[in-house]
Steps between C-alpha positions, in 0.01 A plus 500: 500500500523324837291197594196565721561174689877465556631845393751357246540644152247381240562465128264577211325184383244568227167680513163435660189449286403863563837625367672591828857392566544173691796448738656182639693456825772235475533477879140411593393397145187718493356715223363849563435827325626847587158653559158343540168641379275308741499601868493136611874478426597786731677408821274496805178437306476137616533609863238772453259253338543244778429768765177610331367143479502449878 
C-alpha cells in the first residue's frame, strides 16, 4: 500500500480496534488504514464541508 500523504510504501503495523489492518509510513511517520468506513476520511470531504458552511 502507498501512503496517502507522501506516496511512499507503507508497512503493516498492527490492527485497529475495529479489526482492520493498520499501516505505517516510515517516511512521513503517519498511520493509516487501507480503506475507511466513514465518509469523513475520503479525500475532498473537508473542502466540500467548508464550501457548504459559507
